[in-house]
PyMOL Python script that loads the backbone (N, CA, C, O; Angstrom):
from pymol import cmd

cmd.read_pdbstr("""\
ATOM      1  N   UNK A   1      -0.675  -1.191   9.237  1.00  0.00           N
ATOM      2  CA  UNK A   1      -0.760  -0.910   7.844  1.00  0.00           C
ATOM      3  C   UNK A   1      -0.992  -2.215   7.154  1.00  0.00           C
ATOM      4  O   UNK A   1      -0.182  -3.141   7.214  1.00  0.00           O
ATOM      5  N   UNK A   2      -2.192  -2.266   6.453  1.00  0.00           N
ATOM      6  CA  UNK A   2      -2.529  -3.914   6.018  1.00  0.00           C
ATOM      7  C   UNK A   2      -1.893  -3.791   4.957  1.00  0.00           C
ATOM      8  O   UNK A   2      -1.506  -2.707   4.522  1.00  0.00           O
ATOM      9  N   UNK A   3      -1.625  -5.411   4.157  1.00  0.00           N
ATOM     10  CA  UNK A   3      -0.853  -5.658   3.215  1.00  0.00           C
ATOM     11  C   UNK A   3      -1.370  -4.905   1.705  1.00  0.00           C
ATOM     12  O   UNK A   3      -0.547  -4.849   0.792  1.00  0.00           O
ATOM     13  N   UNK A   4      -2.309  -4.525   1.571  1.00  0.00           N
ATOM     14  CA  UNK A   4      -2.767  -3.695   0.519  1.00  0.00           C
ATOM     15  C   UNK A   4      -2.432  -2.331   0.674  1.00  0.00           C
ATOM     16  O   UNK A   4      -1.907  -1.847  -0.328  1.00  0.00           O
ATOM     17  N   UNK A   5      -2.603  -1.450   1.787  1.00  0.00           N
ATOM     18  CA  UNK A   5      -1.927   0.145   1.938  1.00  0.00           C
ATOM     19  C   UNK A   5      -0.313  -0.433   1.859  1.00  0.00           C
ATOM     20  O   UNK A   5       0.415   0.527   1.606  1.00  0.00           O
ATOM     21  N   UNK A   6       0.256  -1.354   1.958  1.00  0.00           N
ATOM     22  CA  UNK A   6       1.766  -1.431   1.968  1.00  0.00           C
ATOM     23  C   UNK A   6       2.368  -1.584   0.435  1.00  0.00           C
ATOM     24  O   UNK A   6       3.487  -1.293   0.014  1.00  0.00           O
ATOM     25  N   UNK A   7       0.952  -2.277  -0.409  1.00  0.00           N
ATOM     26  CA  UNK A   7       1.189  -2.522  -1.831  1.00  0.00           C
ATOM     27  C   UNK A   7       1.016  -1.277  -2.271  1.00  0.00           C
ATOM     28  O   UNK A   7       1.446  -1.277  -3.425  1.00  0.00           O
ATOM     29  N   UNK A   8       0.560  -0.037  -1.947  1.00  0.00           N
ATOM     30  CA  UNK A   8       0.288   1.181  -2.505  1.00  0.00           C
ATOM     31  C   UNK A   8       1.447   2.213  -2.687  1.00  0.00           C
ATOM     32  O   UNK A   8       1.611   3.105  -3.519  1.00  0.00           O
ATOM     33  N   UNK A   9       2.437   1.651  -1.276  1.00  0.00           N
ATOM     34  CA  UNK A   9       3.748   2.607  -1.452  1.00  0.00           C
ATOM     35  C   UNK A   9       4.445   2.560  -2.515  1.00  0.00           C
ATOM     36  O   UNK A   9       4.658   1.458  -3.019  1.00  0.00           O
ATOM     37  N   UNK A  10       4.957   3.724  -3.101  1.00  0.00           N
ATOM     38  CA  UNK A  10       6.275   3.306  -4.425  1.00  0.00           C
ATOM     39  C   UNK A  10       7.105   2.897  -4.088  1.00  0.00           C
ATOM     40  O   UNK A  10       7.755   3.156  -3.075  1.00  0.00           O
ATOM     41  N   UNK A  11       7.307   1.939  -5.112  1.00  0.00           N
ATOM     42  CA  UNK A  11       8.878   1.122  -4.752  1.00  0.00           C
ATOM     43  C   UNK A  11      10.138   1.597  -4.624  1.00  0.00           C
ATOM     44  O   UNK A  11      11.118   0.859  -4.520  1.00  0.00           O
ATOM     45  N   UNK A  12      10.188   3.008  -4.625  1.00  0.00           N
ATOM     46  CA  UNK A  12      11.427   3.572  -4.353  1.00  0.00           C
ATOM     47  C   UNK A  12      11.310   4.573  -3.348  1.00  0.00           C
ATOM     48  O   UNK A  12      10.229   4.891  -2.854  1.00  0.00           O
ATOM     49  N   UNK A  13      12.561   5.145  -2.992  1.00  0.00           N
ATOM     50  CA  UNK A  13      12.589   5.891  -1.849  1.00  0.00           C
ATOM     51  C   UNK A  13      12.834   7.516  -2.457  1.00  0.00           C
ATOM     52  O   UNK A  13      13.110   7.499  -3.657  1.00  0.00           O
ATOM     53  N   UNK A  14      12.795   8.565  -1.996  1.00  0.00           N
ATOM     54  CA  UNK A  14      12.861   9.815  -2.521  1.00  0.00           C
ATOM     55  C   UNK A  14      14.257  10.035  -2.730  1.00  0.00           C
ATOM     56  O   UNK A  14      14.945   9.682  -1.772  1.00  0.00           O
ATOM     57  N   UNK A  15      14.935  10.558  -3.791  1.00  0.00           N
ATOM     58  CA  UNK A  15      15.895  10.766  -3.771  1.00  0.00           C
ATOM     59  C   UNK A  15      16.424  12.515  -3.695  1.00  0.00           C
ATOM     60  O   UNK A  15      15.596  13.384  -3.421  1.00  0.00           O
ATOM     61  N   UNK A  16      17.702  12.812  -3.940  1.00  0.00           N
ATOM     62  CA  UNK A  16      18.272  14.158  -4.124  1.00  0.00           C
ATOM     63  C   UNK A  16      17.792  15.018  -5.441  1.00  0.00           C
ATOM     64  O   UNK A  16      17.444  16.199  -5.437  1.00  0.00           O
ATOM     65  N   UNK A  17      17.865  14.058  -6.658  1.00  0.00           N
ATOM     66  CA  UNK A  17      17.127  14.444  -7.798  1.00  0.00           C
ATOM     67  C   UNK A  17      15.604  15.068  -7.843  1.00  0.00           C
ATOM     68  O   UNK A  17      15.112  15.964  -8.529  1.00  0.00           O
ATOM     69  N   UNK A  18      14.932  14.000  -6.562  1.00  0.00           N
ATOM     70  CA  UNK A  18      13.500  14.472  -6.539  1.00  0.00           C
ATOM     71  C   UNK A  18      13.461  15.614  -5.973  1.00  0.00           C
ATOM     72  O   UNK A  18      12.506  16.306  -6.323  1.00  0.00           O
ATOM     73  N   UNK A  19      14.408  16.222  -4.949  1.00  0.00           N
ATOM     74  CA  UNK A  19      14.032  17.116  -4.692  1.00  0.00           C
ATOM     75  C   UNK A  19      14.637  18.624  -5.379  1.00  0.00           C
ATOM     76  O   UNK A  19      14.210  19.762  -5.186  1.00  0.00           O
ATOM     77  N   UNK A  20      15.729  18.188  -6.198  1.00  0.00           N
ATOM     78  CA  UNK A  20      16.244  18.932  -7.222  1.00  0.00           C
ATOM     79  C   UNK A  20      15.021  19.195  -8.203  1.00  0.00           C
ATOM     80  O   UNK A  20      14.722  20.358  -8.470  1.00  0.00           O
ATOM     81  N   UNK A  21      14.482  18.386  -8.614  1.00  0.00           N
ATOM     82  CA  UNK A  21      13.013  18.454  -9.754  1.00  0.00           C
ATOM     83  C   UNK A  21      12.162  19.568  -9.140  1.00  0.00           C
ATOM     84  O   UNK A  21      11.977  20.666  -9.664  1.00  0.00           O
ATOM     85  N   UNK A  22      11.569  19.076  -7.739  1.00  0.00           N
ATOM     86  CA  UNK A  22      10.724  19.894  -6.920  1.00  0.00           C
ATOM     87  C   UNK A  22      11.368  21.680  -6.753  1.00  0.00           C
ATOM     88  O   UNK A  22      10.694  22.710  -6.787  1.00  0.00           O
ATOM     89  N   UNK A  23      12.592  21.564  -6.604  1.00  0.00           N
ATOM     90  CA  UNK A  23      13.088  23.331  -6.709  1.00  0.00           C
ATOM     91  C   UNK A  23      12.971  23.463  -8.012  1.00  0.00           C
ATOM     92  O   UNK A  23      12.649  24.596  -8.372  1.00  0.00           O
ATOM     93  N   UNK A  24      13.148  22.565  -8.958  1.00  0.00           N
ATOM     94  CA  UNK A  24      13.106  23.286 -10.436  1.00  0.00           C
ATOM     95  C   UNK A  24      11.771  23.774 -10.729  1.00  0.00           C
ATOM     96  O   UNK A  24      11.647  24.973 -10.979  1.00  0.00           O
ATOM     97  N   UNK A  25      11.025  23.217 -10.733  1.00  0.00           N
ATOM     98  CA  UNK A  25       9.432  23.444 -10.639  1.00  0.00           C
ATOM     99  C   UNK A  25       8.913  24.569 -10.165  1.00  0.00           C
ATOM    100  O   UNK A  25       8.143  25.341 -10.737  1.00  0.00           O
ATOM    101  N   UNK A  26       9.415  24.642  -8.975  1.00  0.00           N
ATOM    102  CA  UNK A  26       8.906  26.063  -7.814  1.00  0.00           C
ATOM    103  C   UNK A  26       9.647  27.158  -8.509  1.00  0.00           C
ATOM    104  O   UNK A  26       9.161  28.274  -8.328  1.00  0.00           O
ATOM    105  N   UNK A  27      10.890  27.084  -9.387  1.00  0.00           N
ATOM    106  CA  UNK A  27      11.594  28.232  -9.313  1.00  0.00           C
ATOM    107  C   UNK A  27      10.594  28.327 -11.094  1.00  0.00           C
ATOM    108  O   UNK A  27      10.538  29.429 -11.640  1.00  0.00           O
ATOM    109  N   UNK A  28      10.171  27.561 -11.517  1.00  0.00           N
ATOM    110  CA  UNK A  28       9.808  27.985 -13.049  1.00  0.00           C
ATOM    111  C   UNK A  28       8.452  29.049 -12.866  1.00  0.00           C
ATOM    112  O   UNK A  28       7.971  29.396 -11.787  1.00  0.00           O
ATOM    113  N   UNK A  29       7.938  29.500 -14.377  1.00  0.00           N
ATOM    114  CA  UNK A  29       6.825  29.956 -14.254  1.00  0.00           C
ATOM    115  C   UNK A  29       5.624  29.443 -14.087  1.00  0.00           C
ATOM    116  O   UNK A  29       4.699  29.942 -13.445  1.00  0.00           O
ATOM    117  N   UNK A  30       5.636  28.414 -14.683  1.00  0.00           N
ATOM    118  CA  UNK A  30       4.331  27.331 -14.290  1.00  0.00           C
ATOM    119  C   UNK A  30       3.799  27.115 -12.672  1.00  0.00           C
ATOM    120  O   UNK A  30       2.714  26.777 -12.198  1.00  0.00           O
ATOM    121  N   UNK A  31       5.104  27.478 -12.078  1.00  0.00           N
ATOM    122  CA  UNK A  31       3.966  27.437 -10.666  1.00  0.00           C
ATOM    123  C   UNK A  31       4.461  28.637  -9.651  1.00  0.00           C
ATOM    124  O   UNK A  31       5.006  28.758  -8.554  1.00  0.00           O
ATOM    125  N   UNK A  32       3.934  29.430 -10.694  1.00  0.00           N
ATOM    126  CA  UNK A  32       4.117  30.985 -10.114  1.00  0.00           C
ATOM    127  C   UNK A  32       2.288  31.302  -9.412  1.00  0.00           C
ATOM    128  O   UNK A  32       2.186  32.409  -8.885  1.00  0.00           O
ATOM    129  N   UNK A  33       1.259  30.620  -9.404  1.00  0.00           N
ATOM    130  CA  UNK A  33       0.413  30.773  -9.032  1.00  0.00           C
ATOM    131  C   UNK A  33       0.263  29.751  -7.487  1.00  0.00           C
ATOM    132  O   UNK A  33      -0.692  30.050  -6.771  1.00  0.00           O
ATOM    133  N   UNK A  34       1.028  28.784  -7.084  1.00  0.00           N
ATOM    134  CA  UNK A  34       1.115  28.360  -6.059  1.00  0.00           C
ATOM    135  C   UNK A  34       1.490  29.273  -4.780  1.00  0.00           C
ATOM    136  O   UNK A  34       2.515  29.928  -4.587  1.00  0.00           O
ATOM    137  N   UNK A  35       0.350  29.117  -3.965  1.00  0.00           N
ATOM    138  CA  UNK A  35       0.428  29.846  -2.453  1.00  0.00           C
ATOM    139  C   UNK A  35       0.161  29.070  -1.506  1.00  0.00           C
ATOM    140  O   UNK A  35      -0.885  28.440  -1.663  1.00  0.00           O
ATOM    141  N   UNK A  36       0.770  28.862  -0.491  1.00  0.00           N
ATOM    142  CA  UNK A  36       0.539  28.258   1.115  1.00  0.00           C
ATOM    143  C   UNK A  36       0.201  26.789   0.749  1.00  0.00           C
ATOM    144  O   UNK A  36      -0.652  26.086   1.290  1.00  0.00           O
ATOM    145  N   UNK A  37       1.255  26.368  -0.549  1.00  0.00           N
ATOM    146  CA  UNK A  37       1.567  24.703  -0.374  1.00  0.00           C
ATOM    147  C   UNK A  37       2.066  24.263   0.821  1.00  0.00           C
ATOM    148  O   UNK A  37       2.794  25.007   1.478  1.00  0.00           O
ATOM    149  N   UNK A  38       1.756  23.057   1.237  1.00  0.00           N
ATOM    150  CA  UNK A  38       2.814  22.409   1.820  1.00  0.00           C
ATOM    151  C   UNK A  38       2.976  21.058   0.699  1.00  0.00           C
ATOM    152  O   UNK A  38       2.048  20.354   0.302  1.00  0.00           O
ATOM    153  N   UNK A  39       4.524  20.927   0.306  1.00  0.00           N
ATOM    154  CA  UNK A  39       4.836  20.024  -0.252  1.00  0.00           C
ATOM    155  C   UNK A  39       5.613  18.791   0.497  1.00  0.00           C
ATOM    156  O   UNK A  39       6.537  19.005   1.282  1.00  0.00           O
ATOM    157  N   UNK A  40       5.258  17.803   0.254  1.00  0.00           N
ATOM    158  CA  UNK A  40       6.033  16.169   1.085  1.00  0.00           C
ATOM    159  C   UNK A  40       6.677  15.859   0.083  1.00  0.00           C
ATOM    160  O   UNK A  40       6.079  16.006  -0.983  1.00  0.00           O
ATOM    161  N   UNK A  41       8.218  15.282   0.025  1.00  0.00           N
ATOM    162  CA  UNK A  41       8.680  14.639  -0.982  1.00  0.00           C
ATOM    163  C   UNK A  41       9.224  13.417  -0.190  1.00  0.00           C
ATOM    164  O   UNK A  41      10.300  13.676   0.350  1.00  0.00           O
ATOM    165  N   UNK A  42       8.810  12.269   0.004  1.00  0.00           N
ATOM    166  CA  UNK A  42       8.913  11.421   1.284  1.00  0.00           C
ATOM    167  C   UNK A  42       8.285  10.083   0.671  1.00  0.00           C
ATOM    168  O   UNK A  42       7.786   9.264   1.442  1.00  0.00           O
ATOM    169  N   UNK A  43       8.304   9.867  -0.625  1.00  0.00           N
ATOM    170  CA  UNK A  43       7.588   8.595  -0.674  1.00  0.00           C
ATOM    171  C   UNK A  43       6.496   7.912  -0.074  1.00  0.00           C
ATOM    172  O   UNK A  43       6.154   6.847  -0.590  1.00  0.00           O
ATOM    173  N   UNK A  44       5.935   8.299   0.845  1.00  0.00           N
ATOM    174  CA  UNK A  44       4.862   7.320   1.742  1.00  0.00           C
ATOM    175  C   UNK A  44       5.401   7.324   3.169  1.00  0.00           C
ATOM    176  O   UNK A  44       4.715   6.974   4.130  1.00  0.00           O
ATOM    177  N   UNK A  45       6.793   7.780   3.267  1.00  0.00           N
ATOM    178  CA  UNK A  45       7.170   7.422   4.601  1.00  0.00           C
ATOM    179  C   UNK A  45       6.782   7.859   5.728  1.00  0.00           C
ATOM    180  O   UNK A  45       6.973   7.324   6.820  1.00  0.00           O
ATOM    181  N   UNK A  46       5.919   9.386   5.385  1.00  0.00           N
ATOM    182  CA  UNK A  46       5.442   9.953   6.413  1.00  0.00           C
ATOM    183  C   UNK A  46       3.674   9.288   6.880  1.00  0.00           C
ATOM    184  O   UNK A  46       3.191   9.529   7.986  1.00  0.00           O
ATOM    185  N   UNK A  47       3.164   8.720   6.141  1.00  0.00           N
ATOM    186  CA  UNK A  47       2.268   7.922   5.640  1.00  0.00           C
ATOM    187  C   UNK A  47       1.845   6.723   7.353  1.00  0.00           C
ATOM    188  O   UNK A  47       2.742   5.951   7.692  1.00  0.00           O
ATOM    189  N   UNK A  48       0.955   6.736   7.919  1.00  0.00           N
ATOM    190  CA  UNK A  48       0.713   5.954   8.979  1.00  0.00           C
ATOM    191  C   UNK A  48       2.424   5.278   9.504  1.00  0.00           C
ATOM    192  O   UNK A  48       2.679   5.507  10.687  1.00  0.00           O
ATOM    193  N   UNK A  49       3.161   4.761   8.971  1.00  0.00           N
ATOM    194  CA  UNK A  49       4.271   3.813   9.578  1.00  0.00           C
ATOM    195  C   UNK A  49       5.612   4.034   9.035  1.00  0.00           C
ATOM    196  O   UNK A  49       5.932   3.147   8.244  1.00  0.00           O
ATOM    197  N   UNK A  50       6.473   4.920   9.211  1.00  0.00           N
ATOM    198  CA  UNK A  50       7.240   5.197   8.638  1.00  0.00           C
ATOM    199  C   UNK A  50       8.457   4.146   8.389  1.00  0.00           C
ATOM    200  O   UNK A  50       9.145   4.190   7.369  1.00  0.00           O
ATOM    201  N   UNK A  51       8.671   3.091   9.544  1.00  0.00           N
ATOM    202  CA  UNK A  51       9.679   2.206   9.426  1.00  0.00           C
ATOM    203  C   UNK A  51       8.722   1.151   8.222  1.00  0.00           C
ATOM    204  O   UNK A  51       9.130   0.943   7.079  1.00  0.00           O
ATOM    205  N   UNK A  52       7.884   0.786   8.578  1.00  0.00           N
ATOM    206  CA  UNK A  52       7.070  -0.059   7.486  1.00  0.00           C
ATOM    207  C   UNK A  52       7.462   0.294   5.923  1.00  0.00           C
ATOM    208  O   UNK A  52       7.630  -0.567   5.059  1.00  0.00           O
ATOM    209  N   UNK A  53       7.545   1.322   5.774  1.00  0.00           N
ATOM    210  CA  UNK A  53       7.927   1.881   4.133  1.00  0.00           C
ATOM    211  C   UNK A  53       9.593   1.609   3.906  1.00  0.00           C
ATOM    212  O   UNK A  53      10.085   1.032   2.936  1.00  0.00           O
ATOM    213  N   UNK A  54      10.190   2.077   4.852  1.00  0.00           N
ATOM    214  CA  UNK A  54      11.647   1.615   4.614  1.00  0.00           C
ATOM    215  C   UNK A  54      11.944   0.355   4.411  1.00  0.00           C
ATOM    216  O   UNK A  54      12.707  -0.037   3.528  1.00  0.00           O
ATOM    217  N   UNK A  55      11.219  -0.516   5.409  1.00  0.00           N
ATOM    218  CA  UNK A  55      11.245  -1.951   5.348  1.00  0.00           C
ATOM    219  C   UNK A  55      10.639  -2.542   3.925  1.00  0.00           C
ATOM    220  O   UNK A  55      11.034  -3.635   3.518  1.00  0.00           O
ATOM    221  N   UNK A  56       9.834  -1.907   3.318  1.00  0.00           N
ATOM    222  CA  UNK A  56       9.239  -2.323   2.218  1.00  0.00           C
ATOM    223  C   UNK A  56       9.975  -2.124   1.055  1.00  0.00           C
ATOM    224  O   UNK A  56       9.873  -2.899   0.104  1.00  0.00           O
ATOM    225  N   UNK A  57      10.936  -0.851   1.046  1.00  0.00           N
ATOM    226  CA  UNK A  57      11.912  -0.595  -0.344  1.00  0.00           C
ATOM    227  C   UNK A  57      12.942  -1.438   0.314  1.00  0.00           C
ATOM    228  O   UNK A  57      13.633  -1.644  -0.684  1.00  0.00           O
ATOM    229  N   UNK A  58      13.572  -2.100   1.308  1.00  0.00           N
ATOM    230  CA  UNK A  58      14.390  -2.519   1.429  1.00  0.00           C
ATOM    231  C   UNK A  58      14.491  -4.087   0.533  1.00  0.00           C
ATOM    232  O   UNK A  58      15.318  -4.509  -0.276  1.00  0.00           O
ATOM    233  N   UNK A  59      13.252  -4.668   1.107  1.00  0.00           N
ATOM    234  CA  UNK A  59      12.857  -5.886   0.136  1.00  0.00           C
ATOM    235  C   UNK A  59      12.770  -5.719  -0.742  1.00  0.00           C
ATOM    236  O   UNK A  59      13.432  -6.684  -1.125  1.00  0.00           O
ATOM    237  N   UNK A  60      12.392  -5.111  -1.874  1.00  0.00           N
ATOM    238  CA  UNK A  60      12.290  -4.528  -3.307  1.00  0.00           C
ATOM    239  C   UNK A  60      13.754  -4.383  -3.853  1.00  0.00           C
ATOM    240  O   UNK A  60      13.910  -4.393  -5.075  1.00  0.00           O
ATOM    241  N   UNK A  61      14.467  -4.295  -3.305  1.00  0.00           N
ATOM    242  CA  UNK A  61      16.033  -3.673  -3.526  1.00  0.00           C
ATOM    243  C   UNK A  61      16.459  -4.938  -3.862  1.00  0.00           C
ATOM    244  O   UNK A  61      17.638  -5.135  -4.157  1.00  0.00           O
TER     245      UNK A  61
END
""", "prot")
cmd.dss("prot")
cmd.show_as("cartoon", "prot")
cmd.util.cbc("prot")
cmd.orient("prot")
């Protein structure tokens, strides 16, 4: 991953609260038309090289 691509990663890791927020959204009326979607909560860790993303977050802490 290039330095520019690494700079586009969010400076935080996904938290339990992020998961709870998604579950809350999916349980509300605003999400009633969502079908067949794959939602990934990963703050970019699944993009290209996960170990690079984790290292990136650790360096920013």
